[in-house]
C-alpha positions as CSV (number, residue, x, y, z in Angstrom):
1,M,-71.6,21.3,109.1
2,A,-74.2,24.4,109.6
3,R,-75.6,25.9,106.2
4,I,-74.7,29.6,106.5
5,A,-75.7,32.7,104.8
6,V,-73.9,35.9,104.5
7,I,-76.0,38.8,103.6
8,G,-73.5,41.2,101.9
9,A,-69.7,41.0,100.8
10,G,-68.2,43.7,102.9
11,T,-65.1,43.5,104.4
12,G,-66.3,42.4,107.7
13,A,-68.7,39.5,106.2
14,L,-65.8,38.4,104.1
15,A,-63.4,38.2,107.4
16,A,-66.4,36.2,109.0
17,A,-67.6,33.9,106.0
18,A,-63.1,33.1,105.8
19,R,-63.0,32.1,109.3
20,L,-66.4,30.3,109.5
21,A,-65.5,28.0,106.5
22,V,-61.9,27.2,107.8
23,A,-64.5,25.7,110.7
24,G,-66.2,23.3,108.8
25,H,-69.6,25.3,107.9
26,R,-70.7,25.5,104.2
27,V,-70.9,29.1,103.8
28,T,-72.8,31.2,100.9
29,V,-72.1,34.9,100.4
30,Y,-75.2,36.6,98.6
31,E,-73.9,40.2,97.3
32,R,-76.6,42.7,95.5
33,T,-74.0,44.5,93.6
34,E,-71.0,42.5,91.3
35,T,-68.3,42.6,93.6
36,Y,-66.8,42.7,97.2
37,G,-65.3,44.8,99.1
38,G,-67.9,46.8,100.8
39,A,-66.9,50.6,100.3
40,L,-63.0,49.1,99.6
41,R,-63.6,49.9,95.9
42,R,-61.4,51.5,93.1
43,V,-62.3,53.3,90.1
44,E,-59.6,53.1,86.7
45,R,-59.1,55.1,84.2
46,D,-56.7,56.2,81.5
47,G,-54.0,54.3,83.4
48,F,-54.7,56.0,86.7
49,A,-56.1,53.7,89.5
50,F,-57.6,55.5,93.0
51,D,-59.2,54.2,96.2
52,T,-62.3,55.5,96.8
53,G,-62.5,53.9,100.5
54,P,-60.2,53.8,102.8
55,G,-56.4,54.7,101.7
56,L,-54.5,53.9,105.1
57,L,-54.7,50.7,107.2
58,H,-54.0,51.0,111.2
59,L,-53.7,47.9,113.5
60,P,-52.7,45.5,110.5
61,A,-52.8,42.6,113.1
62,V,-56.3,42.4,113.0
63,Y,-55.8,41.0,109.5
64,R,-52.6,39.2,110.3
65,D,-54.8,36.9,112.6
66,L,-57.6,36.5,109.9
67,F,-54.9,34.9,107.8
68,V,-53.3,32.8,110.4
69,K,-56.7,31.6,111.2
70,T,-57.4,30.6,107.9
71,G,-54.5,29.5,106.0
72,K,-51.2,28.6,105.7
73,R,-49.8,31.9,103.9
74,P,-49.8,34.8,106.0
75,L,-50.8,38.1,104.9
76,E,-47.7,39.6,104.2
77,D,-47.7,36.5,101.3
78,V,-50.9,38.2,99.2
79,V,-50.8,41.5,100.1
80,E,-47.3,44.3,100.2
81,L,-47.6,46.2,103.6
82,V,-45.7,49.1,103.5
83,Q,-45.6,51.5,106.6
84,V,-46.1,55.4,105.5
85,D,-43.6,58.1,106.8
86,P,-44.2,60.7,107.9
87,S,-47.7,59.1,109.3
88,S,-48.9,62.3,108.4
89,R,-48.5,65.8,107.6
90,H,-50.7,68.8,108.6
91,V,-51.0,72.3,107.6
92,F,-52.9,74.1,110.2
93,A,-55.2,77.6,109.6
94,D,-52.4,79.9,110.4
95,G,-50.2,78.5,107.9
96,T,-48.0,76.3,110.4
97,R,-47.1,72.9,109.0
98,V,-45.5,70.0,110.8
99,S,-44.9,65.9,109.8
100,L,-45.6,63.7,112.2
101,P,-43.1,60.6,112.1
102,N,-45.2,57.3,112.2
103,A,-45.0,55.3,115.5
104,S,-42.4,57.3,117.2
105,R,-43.5,59.0,120.3
106,A,-40.3,60.7,120.5
107,G,-40.1,61.9,117.2
108,V,-43.5,63.2,117.4
109,V,-42.7,65.3,120.5
110,A,-39.5,66.6,118.5
111,A,-41.7,67.2,115.4
112,L,-44.2,69.4,117.2
113,D,-41.8,71.3,119.6
114,E,-40.1,72.7,116.8
115,A,-43.3,73.2,114.5
116,L,-45.7,74.9,117.4
117,G,-43.2,75.6,120.2
118,A,-41.6,74.1,123.0
119,G,-43.7,72.3,125.7
120,A,-46.6,71.9,122.5
121,G,-45.0,68.2,121.9
122,Q,-45.0,67.5,125.5
123,R,-48.3,68.2,126.0
124,W,-49.4,65.7,123.1
125,G,-47.0,63.1,124.5
126,D,-48.4,63.7,128.0
127,F,-52.0,63.1,126.4
128,L,-50.9,59.8,124.4
129,V,-49.9,58.3,127.6
130,R,-53.5,59.0,128.8
131,A,-54.8,57.9,126.0
132,R,-53.0,54.4,126.2
133,E,-54.6,54.1,129.5
134,A,-58.2,54.3,128.1
135,W,-57.2,52.2,125.2
136,D,-55.9,49.8,127.6
137,R,-59.1,50.0,129.5
138,T,-61.5,49.7,126.8
139,R,-59.9,47.4,124.2
140,R,-60.7,44.4,125.3
141,P,-64.5,45.0,126.1
142,L,-64.8,47.5,122.9
143,L,-62.7,45.5,120.3
144,E,-62.2,41.6,121.0
145,E,-65.2,41.0,122.7
146,P,-68.9,40.4,122.2
147,L,-71.0,43.3,123.5
148,W,-72.4,41.9,126.4
149,P,-75.8,42.7,128.3
150,D,-74.5,44.4,130.4
151,W,-73.2,47.1,127.9
152,Q,-74.5,50.3,130.4
153,V,-71.6,49.7,132.2
154,L,-69.3,50.8,128.6
155,A,-72.2,53.4,128.6
156,G,-71.5,55.6,131.7
157,R,-67.8,54.7,132.6
158,E,-65.7,57.3,131.0
159,P,-62.1,55.6,130.9
160,Y,-60.3,58.4,129.8
161,P,-58.1,59.7,132.9
162,A,-58.6,63.6,132.1
163,V,-56.3,65.9,134.1
164,P,-58.3,68.4,136.8
165,H,-59.2,71.6,135.2
166,K,-59.1,74.2,137.6
167,R,-61.2,77.7,136.9
168,L,-62.1,79.8,139.4
169,L,-63.6,77.7,142.6
170,R,-64.4,74.8,140.3
171,T,-62.5,71.7,139.3
172,R,-63.8,70.2,136.3
173,R,-62.3,67.1,134.0
174,A,-62.6,66.8,130.3
175,G,-65.6,65.0,129.2
176,T,-65.4,65.5,125.4
177,L,-62.7,65.8,122.7
178,A,-62.9,68.9,122.3
179,E,-62.4,69.9,126.2
180,I,-59.1,67.9,126.4
181,G,-58.2,70.1,123.0
182,A,-58.5,73.5,125.2
183,W,-58.4,72.3,128.8
184,E,-54.9,69.8,128.2
185,L,-53.5,71.1,125.1
186,R,-53.9,74.3,125.3
187,D,-52.7,75.2,121.7
188,E,-55.6,75.4,118.8
189,R,-53.2,74.0,116.6
190,L,-52.8,70.4,118.7
191,A,-56.7,70.9,119.3
192,A,-57.0,70.4,115.6
193,L,-54.8,68.2,115.6
194,L,-56.9,66.1,118.1
195,A,-60.2,66.7,116.3
196,S,-58.6,65.8,113.0
197,H,-59.3,62.2,114.1
198,A,-62.5,61.9,115.0
199,L,-63.4,64.2,112.2
200,A,-62.1,61.6,110.0
201,Y,-65.1,59.2,111.2
202,G,-67.7,61.8,111.0
203,L,-67.7,62.5,114.9
204,D,-67.8,66.1,116.2
205,P,-65.1,66.7,118.7
206,R,-68.0,69.0,121.0
207,T,-69.7,65.7,121.6
208,A,-67.7,62.8,121.0
209,P,-66.5,61.6,124.7
210,A,-62.7,61.9,125.7
211,S,-62.6,58.3,125.2
212,A,-62.5,59.2,121.8
213,A,-58.7,59.7,122.6
214,V,-58.0,55.8,121.8
215,L,-58.5,57.0,118.0
216,P,-55.3,59.1,117.9
217,Y,-53.5,56.7,119.9
218,L,-54.3,53.7,118.0
219,E,-53.0,55.2,115.0
220,H,-49.8,56.3,117.0
221,A,-49.4,53.1,118.8
222,F,-49.8,50.3,115.9
223,G,-48.6,52.8,113.0
224,T,-50.0,53.7,109.7
225,W,-49.9,51.2,106.9
226,Y,-50.3,51.4,103.1
227,V,-51.1,48.4,100.7
228,R,-49.2,48.4,98.0
229,G,-51.7,48.9,94.9
230,G,-54.6,50.7,97.0
231,L,-56.5,49.4,100.0
232,R,-58.7,47.6,97.3
233,E,-56.1,44.6,97.7
234,L,-56.8,44.1,101.0
235,A,-60.5,43.2,100.3
236,R,-58.8,41.2,96.7
237,A,-56.5,39.3,99.2
238,V,-59.1,38.3,101.6
239,Y,-62.1,37.4,98.8
240,E,-59.7,35.1,97.5
241,R,-58.8,33.5,101.0
242,C,-62.3,33.0,101.1
243,L,-62.4,31.1,97.8
244,E,-59.4,28.9,98.8
245,R,-61.8,28.1,101.7
246,R,-64.4,26.9,99.4
247,V,-67.1,29.7,100.3
248,E,-69.9,30.6,97.6
249,F,-70.3,33.6,96.3
250,V,-73.4,34.4,94.3
251,F,-73.3,38.0,93.2
252,G,-76.0,40.4,91.8
253,A,-78.6,38.9,94.4
254,E,-80.3,40.9,96.7
255,V,-81.6,39.6,99.9
256,T,-85.3,40.7,100.3
257,R,-86.3,38.7,103.1
258,I,-85.0,36.6,106.5
259,V,-87.1,33.6,106.8
260,T,-87.7,32.2,109.8
261,R,-88.8,29.0,111.4
262,D,-89.7,27.9,114.5
263,G,-88.5,31.5,116.0
264,R,-85.2,31.4,114.3
265,A,-83.6,32.4,111.5
266,A,-84.2,29.7,108.8
267,G,-82.7,30.9,105.4
268,V,-82.9,34.1,103.1
269,E,-85.5,34.9,100.3
270,L,-84.1,36.4,96.9
271,A,-85.4,39.2,94.6
272,G,-83.2,37.3,91.5
273,G,-79.5,36.9,90.8
274,P,-77.6,34.4,88.8
275,G,-78.9,30.7,89.3
276,S,-82.3,31.8,91.1
277,G,-85.5,33.0,90.3
278,D,-87.7,35.8,92.0
279,G,-88.7,34.6,95.3
280,T,-86.2,32.1,95.7
281,V,-85.8,30.7,99.4
282,A,-81.9,29.4,100.3
283,E,-82.5,27.7,103.7
284,A,-79.3,28.0,106.1
285,D,-78.8,27.2,110.1
286,H,-77.4,30.7,110.8
287,V,-77.8,34.2,108.9
288,V,-74.8,36.9,109.1
289,A,-76.0,40.4,107.9
290,G,-73.6,42.7,106.8
291,V,-76.2,45.4,105.8
292,P,-76.8,49.1,107.5
293,P,-79.5,49.2,110.5
294,A,-82.3,50.5,108.4
295,R,-81.8,47.3,105.4
296,L,-81.4,44.8,108.3
297,R,-84.7,46.2,109.9
298,A,-86.5,45.7,106.5
299,L,-85.9,42.2,106.0
300,T,-87.2,41.0,109.3
301,D,-90.2,42.2,111.2
302,R,-88.9,40.0,114.4
303,P,-87.4,42.2,117.4
304,L,-83.6,42.1,117.0
305,D,-82.8,43.7,120.4
306,A,-84.7,43.6,124.1
307,E,-86.7,46.8,125.1
308,G,-85.0,49.7,125.9
309,D,-81.9,48.4,124.7
310,V,-81.1,51.1,122.4
311,R,-77.6,52.5,121.8
312,T,-76.3,54.2,118.7
313,D,-80.0,55.9,117.1
314,P,-80.5,54.1,113.9
315,E,-82.2,57.7,112.7
316,A,-79.4,59.8,113.7
317,A,-77.9,61.8,110.8
318,V,-74.3,59.8,109.9
319,P,-71.9,61.9,107.7
320,G,-70.5,60.4,104.6
321,R,-67.3,61.1,102.4
322,F,-66.7,63.6,99.4
323,T,-63.6,62.7,97.4
324,L,-61.9,63.8,94.8
325,L,-60.1,61.6,92.2
326,L,-57.4,64.0,91.0
327,A,-55.5,62.7,87.9
328,L,-52.3,64.6,87.8
329,R,-49.4,65.4,85.1
330,G,-46.4,65.5,86.4
331,G,-44.2,63.4,88.8
332,R,-44.5,63.7,93.2
333,E,-42.2,66.1,94.0
334,A,-39.0,65.3,96.6
335,G,-40.6,65.1,100.3
336,A,-44.4,64.3,99.6
337,A,-46.4,63.1,102.1
338,H,-48.3,60.2,101.7
339,R,-51.1,61.9,103.6
340,T,-51.7,65.7,104.2
341,V,-54.4,67.0,106.7
342,V,-55.3,70.7,105.6
343,H,-57.2,71.9,108.9
344,A,-59.9,74.1,108.2
345,P,-59.9,77.6,109.2
346,D,-63.1,77.6,111.5
347,P,-63.8,74.2,113.0
348,D,-66.8,75.3,114.9
349,A,-68.8,76.1,111.8
350,E,-67.4,73.1,110.3
351,A,-68.9,70.8,112.8
352,D,-72.2,73.2,113.0
353,F,-72.3,72.4,109.3
354,L,-72.1,68.6,109.6
355,A,-74.6,68.5,112.8
356,S,-77.3,70.7,110.9
357,P,-76.5,70.4,107.5
358,G,-79.2,73.4,106.2
359,G,-77.0,76.0,106.2
360,D,-74.0,77.1,104.2
361,A,-71.1,74.9,103.4
362,P,-68.0,76.3,105.4
363,S,-65.6,78.3,103.7
364,S,-63.0,75.8,104.0
365,P,-63.6,72.4,105.2
366,T,-61.0,69.7,106.8
367,V,-59.5,68.3,103.6
368,T,-57.2,64.8,103.4
369,V,-54.7,64.8,100.6
370,L,-53.6,61.0,99.9
371,R,-50.9,61.0,97.4
372,P,-49.5,57.3,97.4
373,D,-46.4,56.6,95.9
374,D,-47.2,53.6,93.9
375,P,-46.4,52.9,90.1
376,A,-49.3,50.3,90.4
377,L,-52.0,53.6,90.3
378,R,-50.6,55.9,87.7
379,P,-49.6,55.3,84.1
380,D,-45.7,56.3,84.5
381,D,-43.6,58.1,86.8
382,A,-44.7,61.5,84.9
383,H,-48.2,61.3,86.0
384,E,-49.6,60.6,89.7
385,S,-52.6,59.6,91.0
386,A,-53.8,61.3,93.9
387,T,-57.4,61.6,96.3
388,A,-58.8,64.8,98.4
389,T,-61.2,63.9,100.8
390,A,-63.8,65.6,102.9
391,V,-66.7,64.7,105.5
392,V,-70.0,66.4,104.5
393,P,-73.6,66.2,106.2
394,A,-75.7,63.5,105.6
395,G,-78.6,63.9,103.5
396,A,-77.3,66.7,101.0
397,D,-78.7,66.1,97.2
398,W,-75.7,64.7,95.4
399,T,-78.0,64.4,92.4
400,D,-77.5,68.7,92.4
401,E,-74.4,69.4,90.1
402,H,-74.4,72.8,91.8
403,T,-73.8,70.5,95.4
404,V,-71.3,68.5,93.5
405,R,-69.5,71.8,92.0
406,R,-69.3,74.0,94.7
407,W,-67.6,70.9,96.9
408,T,-65.5,70.2,93.9
409,E,-64.4,74.0,94.2
410,L,-63.6,73.9,98.0
411,V,-61.7,70.6,98.3
412,L,-59.8,71.7,95.3
413,E,-58.7,74.6,96.8
414,A,-57.5,73.2,100.2
415,A,-56.1,70.6,98.2
416,G,-53.7,72.9,96.6
417,T,-52.2,73.4,100.0
418,A,-50.9,69.7,99.9
419,V,-50.2,69.3,96.1
420,P,-48.0,72.6,94.7
421,G,-49.2,74.1,91.3
422,L,-52.3,71.8,91.8
423,R,-54.6,73.5,89.3
424,E,-51.8,73.2,86.5
425,R,-51.3,69.7,87.0
426,L,-54.8,68.9,86.8
427,L,-55.3,66.3,83.9
428,W,-58.9,65.9,85.3
429,H,-60.8,64.9,87.9
430,E,-63.9,63.0,89.1
431,A,-66.0,63.3,92.3
432,H,-67.1,60.1,94.6
433,T,-70.1,61.6,96.3
434,P,-72.1,60.1,99.2
435,L,-74.6,58.5,96.4
436,H,-71.6,56.9,94.7
437,T,-71.1,55.2,98.4
438,A,-75.0,54.5,99.0
439,Q,-74.6,52.3,95.7
440,E,-71.5,50.6,97.4
441,T,-72.9,49.6,100.5
442,G,-76.6,49.9,100.6
443,T,-76.6,52.9,103.1
444,A,-79.3,54.8,102.6
445,H,-77.3,58.2,102.1
446,G,-73.7,57.2,102.0
447,E,-73.3,57.7,105.4
448,V,-69.8,56.1,106.8
449,P,-69.7,54.5,110.5
450,A,-67.7,55.5,113.0
451,P,-65.6,52.8,115.6
452,A,-68.2,52.2,119.0
453,L,-66.3,54.4,121.4
454,A,-67.1,53.7,125.5
455,A,-68.9,56.8,127.8
456,G,-71.5,59.2,126.2
457,G,-74.7,57.3,127.5
458,G,-74.0,54.4,125.2
459,R,-74.7,57.0,122.2
460,F,-71.3,55.7,120.5
461,L,-71.8,52.1,120.8
462,R,-73.0,49.8,118.0
463,P,-75.8,47.0,117.9
464,S,-74.6,43.5,119.4
465,N,-73.0,40.8,117.0
466,S,-76.1,38.4,118.7
467,T,-79.6,39.9,117.6
468,R,-83.0,38.5,119.6
469,L,-83.8,36.2,116.5
470,P,-81.6,32.9,117.4
471,G,-79.6,32.4,114.1
472,L,-79.1,35.8,113.2
473,H,-76.0,38.0,113.7
474,R,-75.1,41.4,112.8
475,V,-71.5,41.9,111.2
476,G,-69.3,44.6,109.3
477,G,-69.5,48.6,110.6
478,W,-72.7,49.3,111.9
479,A,-72.4,46.2,114.3
480,H,-70.1,45.8,116.9
481,P,-67.4,47.0,117.2
482,G,-68.1,49.6,115.1
483,G,-66.9,51.1,111.8
484,G,-63.3,51.1,110.4
485,L,-61.1,48.5,108.7
486,P,-59.7,47.0,112.4
487,H,-63.1,47.4,113.7
488,A,-65.0,45.4,110.7
489,G,-62.5,42.6,110.6
490,M,-62.8,41.6,114.3
491,S,-66.6,41.8,113.9
492,G,-65.8,38.8,111.6
493,A,-64.0,37.1,114.3
494,L,-66.6,38.2,116.8
495,V,-69.5,36.6,114.8
496,A,-67.4,33.8,113.7
497,G,-66.6,33.1,117.4
498,L,-70.4,33.3,118.5
499,I,-71.4,31.0,115.9
500,V,-68.6,28.3,116.5
501,E,-68.2,28.1,120.2
502,G,-71.8,29.3,121.2
503,P,-73.7,32.1,123.1
504,D,-70.6,31.6,125.9
505,F,-68.1,33.1,123.5
506,R,-66.0,35.5,125.5
507,G,-63.9,36.9,122.7
508,S,-60.9,36.9,120.8
509,Q,-57.6,35.7,122.1
């Protein structure tokens, strides 16, 4: 039985802790805040409740597998999973609206043909077929296996089978998501639909590789799910599974250093916390770090990657999320969609702003409005709780009241397109900014990591779960296979496999 110290109580770290405990190891989680869940937080006020992190779940099989492998009670016994239908409603810049059925290619094709014109649905359907091929080529190495030393194979090979595009005397193939939209979908609204899946993760469609086609495919193939009571309930369920497996938790305990001995990680030093004084060392045979790269570098002076082994730029700016929590009088109208995406009228201006935040904010950003029909989130049926979220650039000063007011007005204006009579129904609103995310997750500016993607020269791959310091592993959205709830959960499975089975572990089965 090995002693394992886990730094952080984010979803990926919890997934690793539960799996390691069921394998017979003694696991202790050290969390600097007073609760678990990382970005999966909840705000409650006046009988209203809101998710402040992810609001929907894709690929629930990752968490089904976690619960099957760590106990007798399956996932559906501890949370209520609900398929969201329609999966999403889209409001495009020209006023066109379309509702897309959940996990139905035929239904999506028919809906797009009706809303956007004959042939639009077929082009999207054909795109999904090609996206499936990219998914099949990358699913195993990018989601179910550790990132091996020959990761350069993933960095240079574009798995998306782009359609040849002839222009004058040249034949080209799409290498970015934006080029897929322009050359293969050939409709600004379809291009916006495609781009929104990248933008949701803070990715610029103009630079995101064509392999990012797997993002809409993942949602299409495995459906869109909601956890009754909010996604915070998923974090609670994973935390309670950890407790059942006798994982120990120390909250309010900040790790200040990874202790090394004989050339390997040998424990963690704590700055304080319940039951521990300043400088207390908790010895361990393995350390699992669920913290952002900058934070991990500050915890050890040892090199964690081989010379030249650079994938995601650790200094690159990563966008965050600005979310308005909306307490509304009056119940949901008939036919209200759980999720509505209100697209920006000028996507290039929005992308330019996210990439170079020094300029003026776009006149109207892309805003995602979530309106769960969930009695647990509202005081009664005469009220409604909703959230409206925009992706915002890294590094903005969220202590500046003018910045918060400016984004509040931009998001409210766009959200009014999705919620009839929003201004008149609004009891109160509360802003959840990247500053809150930074406090909850330990990131420098409230950044939210994207899933790992193939191609793009390796710039979209996350650091491997193993490090050059024996006994130290990385877990969570800032490690392979990247951000998003399914990927964070898989990182926990990969780390557990590497520790339990050793460096020859070949991946999840």
